[in-house]
N, CA, C and O atoms as CSV, one atom per row, in Angstrom:
chain,resi,resn,atom,element,x,y,z
A,1,MET,N,N,-155.718,-0.450,-67.977
A,1,MET,CA,C,-155.838,-1.325,-66.860
A,1,MET,C,C,-154.708,-2.166,-66.609
A,1,MET,O,O,-154.122,-2.711,-67.545
A,2,SER,N,N,-154.328,-2.327,-65.319
A,2,SER,CA,C,-153.346,-3.191,-65.010
A,2,SER,C,C,-153.749,-4.534,-64.763
A,2,SER,O,O,-154.836,-4.744,-64.225
A,3,LYS,N,N,-152.908,-5.575,-65.134
A,3,LYS,CA,C,-153.304,-6.951,-64.987
A,3,LYS,C,C,-152.801,-7.385,-63.593
A,3,LYS,O,O,-151.734,-6.951,-63.161
A,4,LYS,N,N,-153.571,-8.242,-62.890
A,4,LYS,CA,C,-153.184,-8.758,-61.687
A,4,LYS,C,C,-152.023,-9.794,-61.863
A,4,LYS,O,O,-151.912,-10.504,-62.863
A,5,SER,N,N,-151.199,-9.810,-60.830
A,5,SER,CA,C,-150.091,-10.745,-60.864
A,5,SER,C,C,-150.707,-12.161,-60.674
A,5,SER,O,O,-151.728,-12.329,-60.008
A,6,LYS,N,N,-150.015,-13.207,-61.312
A,6,LYS,CA,C,-150.462,-14.513,-61.171
A,6,LYS,C,C,-150.270,-15.001,-59.736
A,6,LYS,O,O,-150.993,-15.896,-59.297
A,7,ASP,N,N,-149.301,-14.427,-58.984
A,7,ASP,CA,C,-149.072,-14.861,-57.661
A,7,ASP,C,C,-150.153,-14.281,-56.665
A,7,ASP,O,O,-150.278,-14.778,-55.546
A,8,THR,N,N,-150.899,-13.267,-57.069
A,8,THR,CA,C,-151.803,-12.722,-56.152
A,8,THR,C,C,-153.153,-13.513,-56.177
A,8,THR,O,O,-153.735,-13.790,-57.226
A,9,LYS,N,N,-153.571,-13.831,-55.006
A,9,LYS,CA,C,-154.809,-14.631,-54.871
A,9,LYS,C,C,-155.700,-13.933,-53.941
A,9,LYS,O,O,-155.225,-13.371,-52.955
A,10,ALA,N,N,-156.996,-13.928,-54.188
A,10,ALA,CA,C,-157.994,-13.293,-53.293
A,10,ALA,C,C,-158.255,-14.273,-52.200
A,10,ALA,O,O,-158.065,-15.483,-52.321
A,11,PHE,N,N,-158.713,-13.668,-51.098
A,11,PHE,CA,C,-159.110,-14.489,-49.971
A,11,PHE,C,C,-160.238,-15.290,-50.385
A,11,PHE,O,O,-161.120,-14.785,-51.079
A,12,PRO,N,N,-160.291,-16.674,-49.965
A,12,PRO,CA,C,-161.399,-17.458,-50.227
A,12,PRO,C,C,-162.670,-17.006,-49.447
A,12,PRO,O,O,-162.668,-16.878,-48.222
A,13,LEU,N,N,-163.744,-16.775,-50.228
A,13,LEU,CA,C,-164.956,-16.144,-49.532
A,13,LEU,C,C,-165.505,-17.022,-48.454
A,13,LEU,O,O,-165.885,-16.472,-47.421
A,14,ASN,N,N,-165.589,-18.301,-48.569
A,14,ASN,CA,C,-166.103,-19.224,-47.494
A,14,ASN,C,C,-165.238,-19.047,-46.228
A,14,ASN,O,O,-165.769,-18.933,-45.123
A,15,GLU,N,N,-164.032,-19.027,-46.382
A,15,GLU,CA,C,-163.118,-19.026,-45.175
A,15,GLU,C,C,-163.171,-17.522,-44.581
A,15,GLU,O,O,-163.091,-17.368,-43.362
A,16,THR,N,N,-163.292,-16.547,-45.345
A,16,THR,CA,C,-163.442,-15.158,-44.813
A,16,THR,C,C,-164.706,-15.048,-44.079
A,16,THR,O,O,-164.708,-14.561,-42.948
A,17,LEU,N,N,-165.867,-15.497,-44.682
A,17,LEU,CA,C,-167.111,-15.418,-43.937
A,17,LEU,C,C,-167.112,-16.220,-42.676
A,17,LEU,O,O,-167.705,-15.796,-41.684
A,18,ARG,N,N,-166.421,-17.455,-42.669
A,18,ARG,CA,C,-166.275,-18.160,-41.423
A,18,ARG,C,C,-165.478,-17.451,-40.293
A,18,ARG,O,O,-165.799,-17.497,-39.105
A,19,ASP,N,N,-164.408,-16.795,-40.791
A,19,ASP,CA,C,-163.660,-15.992,-39.729
A,19,ASP,C,C,-164.446,-14.838,-39.237
A,19,ASP,O,O,-164.351,-14.490,-38.060
A,20,ILE,N,N,-165.245,-14.205,-40.110
A,20,ILE,CA,C,-165.959,-12.976,-39.544
A,20,ILE,C,C,-167.105,-13.532,-38.609
A,20,ILE,O,O,-167.477,-12.857,-37.649
A,21,ALA,N,N,-167.674,-14.781,-38.895
A,21,ALA,CA,C,-168.688,-15.294,-37.946
A,21,ALA,C,C,-168.087,-15.703,-36.687
A,21,ALA,O,O,-168.753,-15.627,-35.654
A,22,ILE,N,N,-166.788,-16.166,-36.675
A,22,ILE,CA,C,-166.195,-16.477,-35.500
A,22,ILE,C,C,-165.863,-15.271,-34.563
A,22,ILE,O,O,-166.039,-15.283,-33.345
A,23,LEU,N,N,-165.361,-14.232,-35.285
A,23,LEU,CA,C,-165.126,-12.922,-34.559
A,23,LEU,C,C,-166.289,-12.377,-33.885
A,23,LEU,O,O,-166.231,-11.840,-32.779
A,24,ARG,N,N,-167.441,-12.537,-34.633
A,24,ARG,CA,C,-168.730,-11.936,-34.090
A,24,ARG,C,C,-169.303,-12.801,-32.940
A,24,ARG,O,O,-169.941,-12.286,-32.022
A,25,SER,N,N,-169.080,-14.007,-33.009
A,25,SER,CA,C,-169.624,-14.945,-31.903
A,25,SER,C,C,-168.794,-14.893,-30.745
A,25,SER,O,O,-169.277,-15.228,-29.663
A,26,SER,N,N,-167.500,-14.484,-30.835
A,26,SER,CA,C,-166.593,-14.449,-29.660
A,26,SER,C,C,-166.878,-13.217,-28.935
A,26,SER,O,O,-167.609,-12.336,-29.389
A,27,ASP,N,N,-166.235,-13.159,-27.690
A,27,ASP,CA,C,-166.503,-12.025,-26.854
A,27,ASP,C,C,-165.414,-10.935,-27.019
A,27,ASP,O,O,-165.247,-10.056,-26.174
A,28,ILE,N,N,-164.712,-11.036,-28.107
A,28,ILE,CA,C,-163.475,-10.030,-28.363
A,28,ILE,C,C,-164.076,-8.754,-28.782
A,28,ILE,O,O,-164.883,-8.749,-29.712
A,29,GLU,N,N,-163.743,-7.652,-28.159
A,29,GLU,CA,C,-164.135,-6.350,-28.723
A,29,GLU,C,C,-163.016,-5.877,-29.515
A,29,GLU,O,O,-161.895,-5.698,-29.038
A,30,LEU,N,N,-163.363,-5.653,-30.876
A,30,LEU,CA,C,-162.292,-5.253,-31.820
A,30,LEU,C,C,-161.820,-3.857,-31.608
A,30,LEU,O,O,-160.706,-3.512,-32.002
A,31,SER,N,N,-162.715,-2.961,-30.935
A,31,SER,CA,C,-162.324,-1.636,-30.650
A,31,SER,C,C,-161.222,-1.528,-29.561
A,31,SER,O,O,-160.459,-0.565,-29.484
A,32,LYS,N,N,-161.203,-2.630,-28.702
A,32,LYS,CA,C,-160.092,-2.614,-27.756
A,32,LYS,C,C,-158.754,-3.037,-28.375
A,32,LYS,O,O,-157.677,-2.738,-27.860
A,33,LEU,N,N,-158.869,-3.708,-29.442
A,33,LEU,CA,C,-157.582,-4.194,-30.168
A,33,LEU,C,C,-157.073,-3.073,-31.100
A,33,LEU,O,O,-155.971,-3.156,-31.644
A,34,GLY,N,N,-157.919,-2.002,-31.272
A,34,GLY,CA,C,-157.557,-0.969,-32.121
A,34,GLY,C,C,-157.833,-1.093,-33.563
A,34,GLY,O,O,-157.421,-0.305,-34.414
A,35,LEU,N,N,-158.651,-2.269,-33.808
A,35,LEU,CA,C,-158.965,-2.437,-35.146
A,35,LEU,C,C,-160.203,-1.666,-35.678
A,35,LEU,O,O,-160.345,-1.379,-36.867
A,36,ILE,N,N,-161.109,-1.348,-34.673
A,36,ILE,CA,C,-162.242,-0.526,-35.073
A,36,ILE,C,C,-162.238,0.672,-34.068
A,36,ILE,O,O,-162.000,0.538,-32.868
A,37,PRO,N,N,-162.505,1.764,-34.638
A,37,PRO,CA,C,-162.586,2.941,-33.758
A,37,PRO,C,C,-163.746,2.872,-32.765
A,37,PRO,O,O,-164.810,2.332,-33.068
A,38,LYS,N,N,-163.514,3.443,-31.542
A,38,LYS,CA,C,-164.681,3.450,-30.608
A,38,LYS,C,C,-165.794,4.265,-31.075
A,38,LYS,O,O,-165.587,5.366,-31.585
A,39,SER,N,N,-166.982,3.779,-30.928
A,39,SER,CA,C,-168.178,4.458,-31.388
A,39,SER,C,C,-168.531,5.536,-30.366
A,39,SER,O,O,-168.331,5.354,-29.165
A,40,SER,N,N,-169.038,6.621,-30.835
A,40,SER,CA,C,-169.512,7.675,-30.003
A,40,SER,C,C,-170.866,7.311,-29.385
A,40,SER,O,O,-171.585,6.413,-29.823
A,41,SER,N,N,-171.148,8.074,-28.345
A,41,SER,CA,C,-172.563,7.795,-27.882
A,41,SER,C,C,-173.512,8.384,-28.853
A,41,SER,O,O,-173.167,9.286,-29.617
A,42,SER,N,N,-174.742,7.867,-28.831
A,42,SER,CA,C,-175.805,8.239,-29.724
A,42,SER,C,C,-176.143,9.719,-29.571
A,42,SER,O,O,-176.612,10.353,-30.516
A,43,GLN,N,N,-175.913,10.253,-28.412
A,43,GLN,CA,C,-176.386,11.691,-28.087
A,43,GLN,C,C,-175.237,12.543,-28.769
A,43,GLN,O,O,-175.531,13.595,-29.337
A,44,GLU,N,N,-173.999,12.114,-28.718
A,44,GLU,CA,C,-172.902,12.844,-29.308
A,44,GLU,C,C,-173.143,12.996,-30.763
A,44,GLU,O,O,-173.037,14.071,-31.353
A,45,VAL,N,N,-173.488,11.821,-31.339
A,45,VAL,CA,C,-173.584,11.639,-32.784
A,45,VAL,C,C,-174.817,12.586,-33.247
A,45,VAL,O,O,-174.712,13.357,-34.201
A,46,GLU,N,N,-175.916,12.457,-32.526
A,46,GLU,CA,C,-177.062,13.161,-32.851
A,46,GLU,C,C,-176.771,14.758,-32.683
A,46,GLU,O,O,-177.252,15.570,-33.474
A,47,GLY,N,N,-176.034,15.098,-31.706
A,47,GLY,CA,C,-175.604,16.564,-31.559
A,47,GLY,C,C,-174.760,16.999,-32.741
A,47,GLY,O,O,-174.988,18.088,-33.267
A,48,GLU,N,N,-173.818,16.221,-33.176
A,48,GLU,CA,C,-173.003,16.593,-34.211
A,48,GLU,C,C,-173.817,16.588,-35.574
A,48,GLU,O,O,-173.545,17.431,-36.429
A,49,VAL,N,N,-174.716,15.739,-35.762
A,49,VAL,CA,C,-175.535,15.743,-36.944
A,49,VAL,C,C,-176.427,16.854,-36.880
A,49,VAL,O,O,-176.640,17.481,-37.918
A,50,SER,N,N,-177.002,17.204,-35.772
A,50,SER,CA,C,-177.917,18.354,-35.764
A,50,SER,C,C,-177.127,19.652,-35.995
A,50,SER,O,O,-177.658,20.555,-36.642
A,51,ASP,N,N,-175.925,19.790,-35.517
A,51,ASP,CA,C,-175.054,20.930,-35.751
A,51,ASP,C,C,-174.840,21.091,-37.304
A,51,ASP,O,O,-174.971,22.141,-37.933
A,52,SER,N,N,-174.471,19.803,-37.828
A,52,SER,CA,C,-174.055,19.788,-39.243
A,52,SER,C,C,-175.342,20.258,-40.064
A,52,SER,O,O,-175.205,21.065,-40.983
A,53,VAL,N,N,-176.479,19.789,-39.754
A,53,VAL,CA,C,-177.740,20.131,-40.421
A,53,VAL,C,C,-178.068,21.584,-40.291
A,53,VAL,O,O,-178.469,22.235,-41.256
A,54,LYS,N,N,-177.904,22.075,-39.139
A,54,LYS,CA,C,-178.114,23.600,-38.854
A,54,LYS,C,C,-177.178,24.398,-39.732
A,54,LYS,O,O,-177.639,25.308,-40.422
A,55,LEU,N,N,-175.855,24.102,-39.745
A,55,LEU,CA,C,-174.926,24.770,-40.615
A,55,LEU,C,C,-175.238,24.669,-42.132
A,55,LEU,O,O,-174.981,25.591,-42.907
A,56,SER,N,N,-175.817,23.475,-42.520
A,56,SER,CA,C,-176.180,23.352,-43.900
A,56,SER,C,C,-177.378,24.299,-44.198
A,56,SER,O,O,-177.361,25.021,-45.195
A,57,TYR,N,N,-178.398,24.290,-43.339
A,57,TYR,CA,C,-179.512,25.258,-43.504
A,57,TYR,C,C,-179.139,26.630,-43.623
A,57,TYR,O,O,-179.722,27.359,-44.425
A,58,GLU,N,N,-178.060,27.111,-42.768
A,58,GLU,CA,C,-177.569,28.454,-42.877
A,58,GLU,C,C,-176.992,28.721,-44.091
A,58,GLU,O,O,-177.183,29.807,-44.638
A,59,TYR,N,N,-176.246,27.784,-44.629
A,59,TYR,CA,C,-175.452,27.933,-45.924
A,59,TYR,C,C,-176.411,28.046,-46.962
A,59,TYR,O,O,-176.292,28.926,-47.814
A,60,VAL,N,N,-177.378,27.215,-46.970
A,60,VAL,CA,C,-178.428,27.177,-48.062
A,60,VAL,C,C,-179.144,28.533,-47.966
A,60,VAL,O,O,-179.338,29.092,-49.045
A,61,ALA,N,N,-179.537,29.108,-46.941
A,61,ALA,CA,C,-180.237,30.357,-46.686
A,61,ALA,C,C,-179.398,31.508,-47.280
A,61,ALA,O,O,-179.919,32.392,-47.959
A,62,GLU,N,N,-178.026,31.464,-46.989
A,62,GLU,CA,C,-177.176,32.609,-47.497
A,62,GLU,C,C,-177.071,32.443,-48.984
A,62,GLU,O,O,-177.058,33.461,-49.676
A,63,ALA,N,N,-176.987,31.171,-49.586
A,63,ALA,CA,C,-176.856,30.961,-50.903
A,63,ALA,C,C,-178.027,31.521,-51.746
A,63,ALA,O,O,-177.913,32.114,-52.819
A,64,LYS,N,N,-179.187,31.231,-51.073
A,64,LYS,CA,C,-180.472,31.791,-51.718
A,64,LYS,C,C,-180.483,33.185,-51.694
A,64,LYS,O,O,-180.956,33.771,-52.667
A,65,LYS,N,N,-180.004,33.868,-50.670
A,65,LYS,CA,C,-179.967,35.390,-50.755
A,65,LYS,C,C,-179.057,35.844,-51.837
A,65,LYS,O,O,-179.380,36.793,-52.551
A,66,VAL,N,N,-177.950,35.220,-51.989
A,66,VAL,CA,C,-177.027,35.686,-53.021
A,66,VAL,C,C,-177.560,35.473,-54.376
A,66,VAL,O,O,-177.373,36.318,-55.252
A,67,MET,N,N,-178.241,34.344,-54.604
A,67,MET,CA,C,-178.885,34.046,-55.833
A,67,MET,C,C,-180.023,35.024,-56.155
A,67,MET,O,O,-180.210,35.376,-57.319
A,68,ALA,N,N,-180.825,35.492,-55.097
A,68,ALA,CA,C,-181.816,36.324,-55.242
A,68,ALA,C,C,-181.200,37.763,-55.710
A,68,ALA,O,O,-181.681,38.358,-56.674
A,69,ILE,N,N,-180.257,38.207,-55.065
A,69,ILE,CA,C,-179.560,39.460,-55.406
A,69,ILE,C,C,-178.994,39.307,-56.874
A,69,ILE,O,O,-179.090,40.257,-57.651
A,70,ALA,N,N,-178.475,38.260,-57.213
A,70,ALA,CA,C,-177.808,38.116,-58.588
A,70,ALA,C,C,-178.907,38.135,-59.659
A,70,ALA,O,O,-178.760,38.737,-60.723
A,71,ASN,N,N,-180.038,37.437,-59.328
A,71,ASN,CA,C,-181.111,37.302,-60.258
A,71,ASN,C,C,-181.899,38.701,-60.409
A,71,ASN,O,O,-182.477,38.976,-61.461
A,72,LYS,N,N,-181.888,39.545,-59.331
A,72,LYS,CA,C,-182.623,40.822,-59.473
A,72,LYS,C,C,-181.824,41.809,-60.273
A,72,LYS,O,O,-182.388,42.771,-60.794
A,73,GLY,N,N,-180.551,41.611,-60.389
A,73,GLY,CA,C,-179.710,42.542,-61.161
A,73,GLY,C,C,-179.305,43.793,-60.399
A,73,GLY,O,O,-178.895,44.817,-60.947
A,74,THR,N,N,-179.453,43.629,-59.097
A,74,THR,CA,C,-179.270,44.799,-58.108
A,74,THR,C,C,-177.717,45.182,-58.260
A,74,THR,O,O,-177.308,46.333,-58.411
A,75,VAL,N,N,-176.919,44.029,-58.197
A,75,VAL,CA,C,-175.404,44.269,-58.172
A,75,VAL,C,C,-175.095,44.921,-59.455
A,75,VAL,O,O,-174.381,45.923,-59.430
A,76,ASP,N,N,-175.566,44.454,-60.618
A,76,ASP,CA,C,-175.207,44.986,-61.841
A,76,ASP,C,C,-175.653,46.539,-61.999
A,76,ASP,O,O,-174.904,47.359,-62.531
A,77,SER,N,N,-176.828,46.846,-61.534
A,77,SER,CA,C,-177.317,48.127,-61.588
A,77,SER,C,C,-176.495,49.127,-60.708
A,77,SER,O,O,-176.210,50.268,-61.072
A,78,LEU,N,N,-176.181,48.627,-59.630
A,78,LEU,CA,C,-175.287,49.387,-58.626
A,78,LEU,C,C,-173.962,49.637,-59.268
A,78,LEU,O,O,-173.392,50.726,-59.206
A,79,ALA,N,N,-173.491,48.576,-59.892
A,79,ALA,CA,C,-172.055,48.772,-60.572
A,79,ALA,C,C,-172.176,49.698,-61.693
A,79,ALA,O,O,-171.269,50.499,-61.918
A,80,ASP,N,N,-173.260,49.647,-62.435
A,80,ASP,CA,C,-173.488,50.694,-63.561
A,80,ASP,C,C,-173.547,52.151,-62.948
A,80,ASP,O,O,-172.989,53.081,-63.531
A,81,ASN,N,N,-174.235,52.335,-61.758
A,81,ASN,CA,C,-174.271,53.591,-61.188
A,81,ASN,C,C,-172.880,54.064,-60.765
A,81,ASN,O,O,-172.492,55.210,-60.995
A,82,VAL,N,N,-172.146,53.144,-60.142
A,82,VAL,CA,C,-170.756,53.501,-59.707
A,82,VAL,C,C,-170.024,53.980,-60.819
A,82,VAL,O,O,-169.458,55.072,-60.778
A,83,GLU,N,N,-169.994,53.212,-61.846
A,83,GLU,CA,C,-169.174,53.504,-63.058
A,83,GLU,C,C,-169.588,54.930,-63.681
A,83,GLU,O,O,-168.738,55.706,-64.118
A,84,SER,N,N,-170.868,55.188,-63.683
A,84,SER,CA,C,-171.418,56.405,-64.183
A,84,SER,C,C,-170.878,57.565,-63.313
A,84,SER,O,O,-170.381,58.563,-63.834
A,85,LEU,N,N,-170.980,57.419,-62.066
A,85,LEU,CA,C,-170.499,58.438,-61.132
A,85,LEU,C,C,-169.078,58.535,-61.117
A,85,LEU,O,O,-168.578,59.632,-60.869
A,86,ARG,N,N,-168.337,57.523,-61.353
A,86,ARG,CA,C,-166.823,57.570,-61.512
A,86,ARG,C,C,-166.500,58.372,-62.746
A,86,ARG,O,O,-165.574,59.183,-62.697
A,87,GLY,N,N,-167.193,58.204,-63.838
A,87,GLY,CA,C,-167.018,58.897,-65.035
A,87,GLY,C,C,-167.306,60.418,-64.883
A,87,GLY,O,O,-166.561,61.238,-65.419
A,88,GLN,N,N,-168.342,60.777,-64.181
A,88,GLN,CA,C,-168.646,62.037,-63.988
A,88,GLN,C,C,-167.629,62.867,-63.120
A,88,GLN,O,O,-167.287,64.022,-63.372
A,89,LEU,N,N,-167.194,62.103,-62.056
A,89,LEU,CA,C,-166.071,62.621,-61.177
A,89,LEU,C,C,-164.769,62.865,-61.917
A,89,LEU,O,O,-164.032,63.796,-61.593
A,90,ASP,N,N,-164.495,62.067,-62.871
A,90,ASP,CA,C,-163.282,62.103,-63.656
A,90,ASP,C,C,-163.392,63.389,-64.556
A,90,ASP,O,O,-162.397,64.089,-64.743
A,91,LYS,N,N,-164.507,63.667,-65.062
A,91,LYS,CA,C,-164.773,64.846,-65.932
A,91,LYS,C,C,-164.699,66.138,-65.007
A,91,LYS,O,O,-164.115,67.154,-65.384
A,92,ILE,N,N,-165.247,66.050,-63.932
A,92,ILE,CA,C,-165.147,67.226,-63.015
A,92,ILE,C,C,-163.791,67.490,-62.532
A,92,ILE,O,O,-163.383,68.649,-62.465
A,93,SER,N,N,-163.032,66.449,-62.174
A,93,SER,CA,C,-161.634,66.570,-61.748
A,93,SER,C,C,-160.743,67.120,-62.850
A,93,SER,O,O,-159.847,67.921,-62.582
A,94,GLN,N,N,-160.990,66.683,-64.128
A,94,GLN,CA,C,-160.318,67.193,-65.304
A,94,GLN,C,C,-160.611,68.625,-65.501
A,94,GLN,O,O,-159.702,69.397,-65.803
A,95,GLY,N,N,-161.883,69.042,-65.340
A,95,GLY,CA,C,-162.268,70.385,-65.477
A,95,GLY,C,C,-161.601,71.317,-64.411
A,95,GLY,O,O,-161.265,72.460,-64.721
A,96,LEU,N,N,-161.433,70.872,-63.290
A,96,LEU,CA,C,-160.845,71.571,-62.141
A,96,LEU,C,C,-159.247,71.768,-62.311
A,96,LEU,O,O,-158.643,72.702,-61.784
A,97,SER,N,N,-158.669,70.829,-63.066
A,97,SER,CA,C,-157.271,70.902,-63.260
A,97,SER,C,C,-156.794,71.930,-64.118
A,97,SER,O,O,-155.587,72.048,-64.329
């Protein structure tokens, strides 16, 4: 852990809270000053969220399919069949040579 410099002082909490209260009570829009990003309309945010949720559900559905295939052993049995057939074809090709 690094030690803080003796010259470094934190902002006094009571003054910071007072400054925040003054900013809130004033009619200054911080987004116009570039300090806070402009907020999107609620419809845009809802659309983005629903799209994100839809993509998440699609991802989960695909992941479940993959897990089901992996748990069935279908891929392993197909791989074993392919290896068996490859071995038989190698024997046949060696016999033809």
